matplotlib code that plots the C-alpha trace (Angstrom):
import matplotlib.pyplot as plt

x = [73.1, 70.3, 67.7, 68.5, 68.0, 64.6, 63.5, 64.5, 62.7, 59.6, 59.7, 60.2, 57.2, 55.0, 55.9, 55.1, 51.7, 50.8, 51.7, 49.6, 46.6, 46.9, 47.2, 44.1, 42.0, 43.0, 42.5, 39.5, 37.8, 35.9, 32.5, 32.8, 31.2, 27.9, 27.8, 24.8, 22.7, 21.9, 18.2, 17.7, 21.2, 21.3, 22.2, 23.8, 20.9, 18.5, 19.0, 15.7, 16.3, 12.9, 12.1, 10.3, 8.5, 7.0, 3.7, 2.4, 2.5, -0.8, -0.7, -3.5, -2.6, -4.4, -7.4, -9.2, -13.0, -14.3, -17.7, -19.8, -18.1, -14.4, -12.7, -9.5, -9.2, -6.9, -3.8, -0.8, 2.4, 4.4, 1.8, 1.9, 5.7, 5.9, 3.4, 5.3, 8.6, 7.1, 5.6, 8.9, 10.8, 14.3, 13.7, 14.9, 11.8, 11.2, 7.8, 6.0, 2.3, 1.6, -1.7, -2.2, -5.3, -3.3, 0.1, 1.6, 3.5, 1.5, 4.2, 7.8, 10.1, 13.6, 12.1, 15.5, 17.0, 17.9, 16.6, 17.0, 14.0, 13.0, 10.0, 9.3, 11.7, 9.0, 7.2, 10.3, 10.5, 6.8, 7.3, 10.3, 8.6, 5.6, 8.0, 9.8, 6.6, 7.8, 4.8, 1.3, -0.3, -2.5, -0.1, 0.2, 3.7, 3.0, 0.0, 1.7, 4.7, 2.6, -0.3, 1.2, 4.8, 5.9, 9.7, 10.2, 8.2, 10.3, 13.6, 12.6, 11.6, 14.7, 17.0, 15.1, 15.3, 19.0, 19.1, 20.5, 19.8, 16.2, 17.0, 19.1, 16.5, 13.6, 15.6, 16.6, 13.1, 11.4, 14.3, 14.9, 17.8, 17.6, 20.8, 21.3, 21.8, 25.0, 25.5, 23.9, 21.6, 19.9, 17.3, 15.9, 19.2, 18.2, 18.5, 15.5, 13.9, 10.4, 10.5, 11.4, 8.5, 6.1, 7.3, 6.9, 3.3, 2.6, 4.0, 1.9, -1.3, -0.6, 1.0, 0.3, -3.0, -3.6, -1.2, -3.4, -5.9, -3.1, -2.1, -5.7, -6.2, -3.1, -4.3, -3.3, -1.0, 1.8, 3.2, 6.0, 3.5, 4.2, 1.3, 1.6, -1.4, 0.7, 0.9, -1.5, -4.2, -4.6, -3.8, -6.0, -8.7, -12.0, -10.2, -9.8, -6.2, -3.8, -0.5, 3.0, 4.8, 8.4, 10.0, 13.7, 16.3, 20.1, 23.2, 22.4, 19.0, 15.3, 13.4, 9.6, 8.0, 4.3, 3.5, 0.4, -2.3, -5.1, -8.6, -11.2, -9.9, -6.5, -5.9, -3.0, 0.3, 1.5, 5.0, 6.5, 9.9, 11.5, 14.7, 15.4, 18.5, 19.2, 17.6, 14.3, 11.1, 8.9, 5.7, 7.0, 8.2, 4.9, 3.0, 5.6, 5.1, 1.3, 1.5, 3.8, 1.4, -1.5, 0.2, -0.3, -4.1, -5.1, -3.6, -5.9, -9.2, -10.5]
y = [25.6, 23.8, 26.5, 26.5, 22.7, 23.1, 25.8, 23.6, 20.6, 22.6, 23.9, 20.4, 19.2, 22.0, 21.1, 17.4, 18.3, 20.5, 17.8, 15.3, 17.6, 18.2, 14.4, 13.7, 16.3, 14.9, 11.3, 9.0, 10.7, 13.1, 12.2, 10.5, 12.0, 10.5, 9.4, 10.7, 7.6, 6.9, 6.0, 2.4, 1.5, -1.0, -4.6, -7.2, -9.5, -7.6, -5.6, -3.8, -0.1, 0.7, 1.2, -1.6, -0.4, -2.8, -1.0, 1.9, 5.4, 5.9, 9.7, 11.4, 13.7, 16.8, 15.8, 18.6, 18.1, 18.6, 20.1, 21.1, 24.4, 23.6, 26.1, 26.0, 28.8, 29.1, 30.9, 32.6, 30.5, 32.5, 32.0, 28.3, 28.3, 30.1, 27.7, 24.7, 25.9, 26.8, 23.3, 21.7, 23.6, 22.2, 19.4, 19.5, 19.5, 19.3, 19.4, 19.6, 19.8, 19.0, 19.6, 16.9, 18.5, 21.6, 19.9, 22.5, 22.5, 24.5, 24.6, 23.6, 23.8, 22.7, 19.9, 18.8, 18.0, 14.3, 12.3, 8.7, 7.1, 4.6, 2.7, 5.1, 3.0, 0.3, 2.3, 1.9, -1.8, -2.2, -0.3, -2.4, -5.7, -4.8, -3.8, -7.1, -9.1, -10.8, -9.8, -8.8, -5.6, -7.6, -10.4, -11.0, -9.8, -6.6, -5.8, -6.5, -4.4, -1.3, -1.4, -2.8, -1.6, -5.2, -5.2, -9.0, -8.8, -5.8, -7.4, -10.5, -8.5, -6.3, -9.2, -10.8, -7.6, -7.2, -4.8, -1.4, -2.2, -1.5, 2.1, 2.6, 1.2, 3.2, 6.4, 6.2, 5.4, 8.3, 10.8, 10.7, 12.0, 9.0, 7.3, 3.6, 2.8, 2.3, -0.4, -2.3, -4.5, -1.6, -0.6, 2.0, 4.0, 4.8, 8.6, 10.4, 13.9, 15.2, 15.9, 12.3, 11.1, 13.3, 11.8, 8.3, 8.9, 10.6, 7.6, 5.1, 7.0, 7.1, 3.7, 1.5, 2.6, -1.0, -0.3, 2.4, 0.1, -1.1, 2.5, 3.5, 0.7, 1.3, 0.5, 2.6, 0.0, -1.3, -4.8, -3.8, -2.3, 1.3, 3.8, 4.8, 7.2, 10.3, 13.1, 12.9, 10.6, 12.8, 16.3, 15.8, 13.7, 14.2, 14.2, 11.1, 9.8, 7.0, 6.9, 5.4, 6.4, 6.0, 5.9, 5.1, 5.7, 5.3, 7.0, 9.9, 10.8, 10.0, 10.2, 10.4, 10.9, 11.2, 11.0, 10.3, 11.2, 13.5, 14.6, 13.7, 12.1, 11.8, 15.5, 16.3, 14.6, 15.6, 14.9, 15.9, 14.6, 15.2, 14.5, 15.1, 14.8, 11.4, 10.9, 12.6, 11.0, 9.1, 10.5, 14.0, 13.3, 11.9, 14.9, 17.3, 15.7, 15.9, 19.6, 20.2, 18.5, 20.4, 23.6, 22.5, 21.9, 25.4, 24.6, 21.6, 23.0, 25.4]
z = [47.6, 49.4, 48.8, 45.1, 45.0, 46.7, 44.2, 41.3, 42.7, 43.2, 39.6, 38.3, 40.4, 39.1, 35.5, 36.2, 37.8, 34.8, 32.3, 34.3, 34.2, 30.5, 29.9, 32.0, 30.2, 26.8, 27.7, 27.7, 30.6, 28.3, 26.8, 23.4, 20.3, 19.3, 15.7, 13.6, 12.9, 9.3, 8.6, 7.8, 6.6, 3.7, 4.5, 2.4, 3.1, 0.9, -2.3, -1.8, -1.0, 0.5, 4.1, 5.9, 9.0, 11.5, 11.5, 9.3, 10.6, 12.5, 12.6, 10.6, 7.8, 6.6, 4.5, 2.6, 2.7, -0.8, -1.3, -4.3, -4.1, -3.7, -1.3, -3.3, -5.9, -8.9, -7.9, -9.5, -10.1, -7.6, -4.8, -5.5, -5.5, -2.2, -0.6, -1.9, -0.6, 2.8, 3.1, 2.2, 4.9, 5.1, 2.6, -1.0, -3.3, -7.0, -8.7, -12.0, -13.0, -16.6, -18.4, -21.0, -22.5, -23.5, -23.8, -21.5, -18.2, -15.7, -13.0, -12.4, -9.4, -10.3, -12.5, -13.8, -10.4, -10.0, -7.1, -6.0, -7.7, -4.9, -6.3, -9.2, -11.2, -11.2, -13.8, -16.1, -15.3, -16.3, -19.6, -20.5, -19.6, -21.9, -24.7, -24.5, -24.1, -20.9, -18.7, -19.6, -18.1, -15.8, -14.8, -11.1, -10.8, -12.8, -10.7, -7.4, -8.4, -9.4, -7.1, -3.9, -4.7, -4.2, -4.0, -4.6, -7.9, -9.0, -8.1, -10.1, -13.2, -12.8, -13.0, -15.9, -17.8, -17.5, -14.6, -15.6, -19.2, -18.4, -17.4, -20.5, -22.9, -21.4, -21.1, -24.8, -25.9, -24.0, -24.0, -20.2, -18.2, -15.9, -14.8, -13.9, -10.2, -8.3, -7.3, -10.1, -8.0, -6.0, -8.6, -6.2, -6.6, -10.2, -10.6, -12.0, -12.4, -12.1, -15.8, -16.5, -14.5, -16.4, -19.6, -18.2, -17.3, -20.6, -22.4, -20.3, -21.0, -24.7, -25.4, -22.4, -20.8, -19.8, -16.9, -15.4, -13.5, -11.2, -10.5, -9.8, -7.3, -5.1, -1.6, 1.5, 2.8, 0.5, 0.5, 3.0, 5.4, 4.6, 4.3, 0.7, 0.6, 1.6, -0.9, -3.8, -2.3, 0.8, -0.6, -3.7, -2.2, -4.0, -7.4, -9.5, -9.2, -10.1, -8.3, -8.0, -4.8, -3.7, -0.3, 0.5, 3.1, 3.5, 2.4, 4.8, 3.4, 3.4, 0.1, -0.3, -3.7, -4.7, -8.4, -10.5, -12.9, -11.6, -12.8, -15.2, -18.4, -16.8, -17.6, -15.2, -14.4, -10.9, -9.6, -6.2, -5.3, -1.9, -0.1, 3.6, 5.8, 7.4, 10.7, 9.6, 10.8, 8.4, 9.9, 9.5, 5.9, 4.9, 6.2, 4.7, 1.2, 1.6, 2.5, -0.4, -2.8, -1.3, -2.4, -6.0, -5.7, -6.9, -10.3, -10.7, -9.5, -12.2]

ax = plt.figure().add_subplot(projection="3d")
ax.plot(x, y, z, "-o")
ax.set_aspect("equal")
plt.show()
């Protein structure tokens, strides 16, 4: 009987050792997962959705050198589309180029896709304030909001105008597909399309041209320290421009938008909206948006 007892004890010991090994391998000794960091998560201390870097991005971006004979030649729509998509890479991009002289859209890339507006909603805030007569086109707050992309001025005008009611009023007036933000206080979460932005600029040029000087004088460095001359100012340098840019992060994504009026007599409206996965680099995003805008240049040089 003793040999049998020894065999049983050995079997029990083997089972116990095996269980212990499995327990150790499943326990806290393994490396923990690393959470994917969200870019600039929103805080309860500020309702402003835009990124606030300590210093502007110092890296240079491509700058076409204009000459009496512009090296960019008119191109087919498909060539432009291929160049735009290549420049965007893994980012989601939407674009539209509208010719006001002929009243035609020269180019569209998913122009009805909705994006978080970031500071583009400031154009809607400005239109609504003029309609209600609460701010003049050259008032300090209006100019700061449009030219410097000043968030505090926008927040004050947003609250005074009834918040989301601004989006609803302007959307109804201009026939936009824009949607009010969620939550209510974060005006930069307003959802908007490239086609909406084209309509907004077209309205400003026709009904509120007095807002254009602020957009023409947008400096390189915005009120929050961000370099806002990505996209149109660099890709289309040498051409007259007026711009309103947008940049925002949070919710797992980074958004960079360049929009404006280009050319003599404000002929063209150009809109490029982009969205990248959370964790993307601001310098890369600015250069990507500039390259995507550069792809549209052949449509504007004729």
